[in-house]
N, C-alpha and C positions, 0 to 999 in steps of 0.2 A: 392734713392729707387731702389730696384732690378728691372731688366728688366721684361717685361711681360712674362708669361709662354708660352712655345711653344704649338702649336696646335698638335692634334693627327697626327702622321707621321712626325713631325718636329724632328730635332736633339735633343738628350737628353740635359738637362741643370741642373746644380746644383747651388742653391742659398745658400750661407753661411749666416745664421742669427747671430750666434756667437758660439765660441768654437766648440763643436761637433754637434750643431744643424743646420741641413741643410734641404732644400726641394729639392728633386730629381724629376724632371719632365721628364717623359718617357712614350711615347705612349699614351698621353692624360691623364695620371694619375699623381698625385702630392703626393709624399710620404714624410712625415715629419719624420726625423730621430733624435732621442734623444731630445725630447722637453724640453729644459731648457728655461723657459719663465718668471721666476721671474724677478722683476725689479732689476736693478743694485744695489748692496749693501744690498740686502734683507736678506742675511744669514751671520752668523758669519764667521770669517776667518777659513781656514783649519787648524786643530790642528797641532802644531809643525812646522808650515811653517816658513822658515827663514825670510820672509817678510810678516807678517800677514796683510791681507787686506780683507775687507768684500767682499763677493761674491754675484752674479756674478760681475766680474770686470768692465764690460762694459754694456751699455744698448743695447736694441734691436734696429735695424735700423728703421728709419722712413718708414712707409708704411708696416711694417711687418704684421699687422693685416689683411690687404687685401690679402696678400700671404697665411696666415693661412686659410682664408675662402675658398681657392681653394683646400685644402688638402683632398685627397680621402682615405688615409691610413696612418698608422704610424708604425715605427719600434723603439723598445726600445732595445738597445744593452745590457745595464746593469743598476743597480739601484743606482749608485753613484749620488749624488745630482748635479754633474756637467753634467749629462746626462739625468736625469729625476728629476725635482724639483717640489715643491708644485703647482706652477701655471701650469706647464706642465701636472701634474697629473689631476688637475681640468679641464683643457682644454680637455684632452682626455676623462674624465668621462662625460663631457657635450656633446661633439661632437659625441662620440660613433662610430668613424670611425673604420674600421677593423684595428686591431693592431697585429703586429707580434713581439713576444718577444723572444730574444735570451737567456736571463737569466731566467731560470725557477723559480727563487726566486720571480719573479714578480707575479707569480700565487697566492702567499700568501700576496702580498702587501695589506695593509688594505683598501686603496682607490681604488684598482683595482680588488681585488679578486672576487667580484660578477660578474665581466665581463666575466670570463672564465668558460667554461664547463670543469669539472674535471673528 
């Protein structure tokens, strides 16, 4: 299980959940980056992969749900399924934490579009 998050004023910390999904703790805030939260093997293999395997390849670490409960904001860098998947989208929609989107295509994502003021 990842170490407890730092208190405000503590040194920054980064917790890797898997692949590009991390929680950055900084100044008392906990920012979830690229929420890929589907269970291991939930999706088809990547097309034309030389070694096709169901994705995600690994499960989330024990205790990850407790870390998600601390999240105060989220960043989505782009809409590939290995950076924002169905479970990550559902989690964001339910939690409604402030979300910062790098890829403007997310503004039209069917499950996220109602979130944004255009």
